[in-house]
C-alpha positions as CSV (number, residue, x, y, z in Angstrom):
1,M,71.7,104.4,67.4
2,L,75.0,104.2,69.1
3,V,75.3,108.0,69.1
4,L,71.9,108.3,70.7
5,L,72.8,105.7,73.3
6,E,75.9,107.6,74.2
7,Y,74.0,110.9,74.4
8,L,71.4,109.2,76.7
9,I,74.2,108.0,79.0
10,I,75.9,111.4,79.2
11,T,72.6,113.1,79.8
12,F,71.6,110.6,82.5
13,V,74.9,110.9,84.3
14,A,74.7,114.8,84.2
15,V,71.3,114.8,85.7
16,F,72.0,111.9,88.1
17,V,75.1,113.5,89.5
18,I,73.5,116.9,90.2
19,V,70.3,115.4,91.6
20,N,72.2,112.7,93.6
21,P,69.4,110.3,94.6
22,L,71.6,108.9,97.4
23,T,71.6,112.2,99.2
24,T,67.9,112.4,98.7
25,S,67.5,109.0,100.4
26,F,69.6,110.1,103.4
27,V,67.5,113.3,103.7
28,F,64.3,111.3,103.4
29,M,65.4,109.0,106.2
30,A,66.3,111.9,108.4
31,L,63.0,113.5,107.9
32,L,60.9,110.4,108.4
33,P,62.7,108.2,110.8
34,T,59.6,106.6,112.3
35,A,57.0,107.1,109.5
36,S,54.9,104.2,108.4
37,A,55.6,102.5,105.0
38,R,52.3,103.8,103.6
39,R,53.1,107.4,104.5
40,R,56.7,107.1,103.2
41,R,55.4,105.8,99.8
42,T,52.8,108.7,99.6
43,I,55.4,111.4,100.4
44,A,58.0,109.9,98.1
45,R,55.5,109.6,95.2
46,R,54.3,113.2,95.6
47,A,57.8,114.6,95.8
48,T,58.7,112.6,92.6
49,V,55.7,113.8,90.7
50,I,56.3,117.5,91.7
51,A,60.0,117.4,90.9
52,T,59.4,115.7,87.5
53,A,56.8,118.3,86.6
54,L,59.2,121.1,87.4
55,F,61.9,119.6,85.3
56,F,59.6,119.1,82.4
57,L,58.2,122.6,82.7
58,F,61.6,124.3,82.6
59,A,62.9,121.9,79.9
60,T,59.9,122.8,77.7
61,L,59.9,126.5,78.4
62,G,63.7,127.0,78.3
63,G,63.7,128.5,74.8
64,L,60.8,130.8,75.7
65,I,62.6,132.0,78.8
66,F,65.7,132.8,76.8
67,Q,63.5,134.9,74.4
68,I,61.6,136.8,77.1
69,F,64.7,137.9,79.1
70,G,67.0,138.2,76.0
71,I,69.4,135.6,77.3
72,T,71.9,134.0,75.0
73,L,72.7,130.3,75.1
74,A,76.4,131.1,75.7
75,A,75.6,133.3,78.7
76,F,73.3,130.6,80.2
77,R,75.9,127.9,79.7
78,I,78.5,130.0,81.5
79,A,76.2,130.9,84.4
80,G,74.9,127.4,84.7
81,G,78.4,126.0,84.7
82,L,79.5,128.3,87.4
83,I,76.5,127.4,89.6
84,L,77.2,123.7,89.1
85,F,80.8,124.2,89.9
86,G,79.9,125.8,93.2
87,V,77.7,122.9,94.0
88,A,80.4,120.5,93.0
89,M,83.0,122.2,95.3
90,A,80.5,122.0,98.2
91,M,80.1,118.3,97.6
92,I,83.8,117.7,97.4
93,R,84.5,119.8,100.6
94,Q,81.5,118.3,102.4
95,T,80.0,121.8,103.2
96,L,76.4,121.0,102.2
97,P,73.9,121.0,105.0
98,S,73.7,117.7,106.9
99,E,70.6,115.6,106.9
100,A,70.0,116.3,110.6
101,E,70.3,120.1,110.0
102,T,67.8,119.8,107.0
103,A,65.4,117.8,109.1
104,E,65.5,120.2,112.0
105,Q,65.0,123.2,109.6
106,A,62.0,121.5,108.0
107,R,60.4,120.8,111.4
108,N,60.9,124.5,112.5
109,D,59.3,125.9,109.4
110,E,55.7,126.0,110.6
111,G,52.7,127.6,108.9
112,R,54.2,127.5,105.5
113,I,54.2,125.1,102.5
114,T,57.3,123.5,104.0
115,D,55.0,121.7,106.4
116,D,54.5,119.3,103.5
117,I,58.0,117.9,103.2
118,S,57.2,116.3,99.9
119,V,57.3,119.8,98.4
120,I,60.1,121.3,100.5
121,P,62.8,120.2,101.0
122,L,62.4,116.9,99.0
123,A,61.0,118.1,95.6
124,I,62.6,121.5,96.1
125,P,65.6,121.7,96.4
126,F,66.9,118.2,96.9
127,I,65.5,116.7,93.7
128,S,64.8,119.7,91.5
129,G,67.1,122.4,92.8
130,P,68.4,125.4,90.9
131,G,71.5,123.5,89.7
132,A,69.5,120.6,88.5
133,I,67.0,122.8,86.7
134,A,69.8,124.7,85.1
135,T,71.4,121.4,84.0
136,V,68.2,120.2,82.3
137,M,67.7,123.6,80.6
138,I,71.2,123.5,79.2
139,L,70.8,119.9,78.0
140,T,67.6,120.6,76.2
141,S,68.9,123.8,74.6
142,E,71.9,121.8,73.3
143,A,69.9,118.9,72.0
144,P,70.5,118.9,68.2
145,T,67.4,116.9,67.2
146,L,64.0,115.9,68.5
147,Y,65.4,112.5,69.3
148,H,68.1,114.0,71.5
149,L,65.5,116.2,73.2
150,A,63.4,113.1,73.9
151,L,66.4,111.4,75.5
152,V,66.8,114.4,77.8
153,Y,63.2,113.9,79.0
154,L,63.8,110.2,79.3
155,A,67.0,110.8,81.4
156,V,65.1,113.2,83.7
157,L,62.3,110.7,84.2
158,S,64.7,107.9,84.9
159,C,66.5,110.0,87.4
160,T,63.4,111.0,89.3
161,V,62.1,107.5,89.3
162,T,65.5,106.5,90.8
163,C,65.0,109.1,93.5
164,Y,61.6,107.6,94.2
165,F,63.0,104.1,94.8
166,A,66.0,105.6,96.7
167,M,63.5,107.2,99.1
168,I,61.4,104.1,99.4
169,Y,64.4,101.9,100.2
170,S,66.2,104.6,102.1
171,R,66.4,102.5,105.3
172,H,68.4,99.8,103.5
173,I,70.6,102.3,101.6
174,V,71.5,104.2,104.8
175,R,72.3,100.9,106.6
176,F,74.4,99.5,103.7
177,L,76.4,102.6,102.9
178,G,76.8,104.3,106.3
179,D,78.3,107.7,106.7
180,T,81.7,106.8,105.2
181,G,80.2,105.3,102.0
182,K,78.0,108.3,101.6
183,E,80.9,110.7,101.9
184,I,83.0,108.8,99.4
185,L,80.2,108.7,96.8
186,T,79.4,112.4,97.4
187,K,83.0,113.3,96.7
188,I,83.1,111.2,93.5
189,F,79.8,112.7,92.3
190,G,81.2,116.2,93.1
191,L,84.3,115.5,91.0
192,I,82.2,114.3,88.0
193,L,79.9,117.4,88.4
194,A,82.9,119.7,88.5
195,V,84.1,118.3,85.2
196,L,80.7,118.7,83.6
197,A,80.4,122.2,84.9
198,I,83.7,123.2,83.5
199,Q,82.7,121.8,80.1
200,F,79.5,123.9,80.2
201,V,81.7,127.0,80.8
202,I,84.1,126.1,78.0
203,N,81.3,125.6,75.6
204,G,79.7,128.9,76.6
205,V,83.0,130.9,76.4
206,S,83.8,129.3,73.0
207,D,80.4,130.3,71.6
208,A,80.7,133.8,73.0
209,V,84.2,134.3,71.7
210,T,83.3,132.9,68.2
211,G,80.3,135.3,68.0
212,Y,82.5,138.3,69.1
213,M,85.2,137.5,66.5
214,L,82.6,137.1,63.8
215,D,81.1,140.5,64.7
216,Y,84.5,142.2,64.2
217,N,85.5,140.1,61.1
218,L,88.3,138.4,62.9
219,L,87.0,135.0,61.6
220,D,85.8,134.0,58.1
221,G,82.1,133.7,58.4
222,S,82.0,131.4,55.4
223,Q,84.1,128.8,57.2
224,V,82.8,129.2,60.8
225,E,79.1,128.9,61.6
226,D,77.8,131.6,64.0
227,P,76.6,129.8,67.2
228,R,74.0,132.5,67.6
229,A,72.5,131.7,64.2
230,I,72.2,128.1,65.3
231,E,70.5,129.3,68.5
232,R,68.0,131.3,66.5
233,R,67.3,128.5,64.2
234,D,66.6,126.1,67.1
235,L,64.2,128.6,68.6
236,R,62.3,128.9,65.3
237,D,62.1,125.1,65.2
238,E,60.4,125.3,68.6
239,G,57.8,127.6,67.1
240,G,59.0,131.0,68.4
241,P,60.8,133.9,66.9
242,G,64.5,134.1,67.2
243,P,66.2,136.8,69.3
244,G,66.2,140.1,67.4
245,E,63.4,139.1,65.0
246,G,60.6,141.6,65.0
247,R,57.0,140.9,65.5
248,E,54.5,141.9,62.8
């Protein structure tokens, strides 16, 4: 039970940091400075539902996507880690677009789906952006049991619900934190995200090197388990054929 609780905390922190509900609340406030409470609740609810659905979709189909495109888990870990590291550096250096710039861009995008700000830019990309989706896919692919997998879904749901309340109470959050508080928290989140991203890369490189050394008999296969065999087994558990397995 304690191990599952630790996994839930780690998973929630990973998703929370990349999604960053505080940034979403600032963007929400910038986009709807004079909107009524009813309209704010409607938009926040719609954005939360759409983002949650996207997370669940990619979390569920992650293994299938790996099979279709022939992607190894090690490669996805490395690529996802690099993407997250880039986002983390932008957070630390404060080079992400400001709320005012985002609001102005959304208002200038006419005649497109972006007219509904609950879809773009709130649900995509501020809640369920590429980095967040990659994080969720990595977490689900690394979940060793169904219990751990369920905790990933629970962490995603908890984070999106947090985003909903952050948007609903964005006026109070913006007033309490101010620009200075937001910058400090963003840098802290960026540092945590950078550490998580590096760990993803380390795990991916480790699996890739282990597989390479096993291929060339540089390691004893009876003492070291091939990470690619684990990956194929996990995919079979999900009901699909593993990479390299033929279809009859």
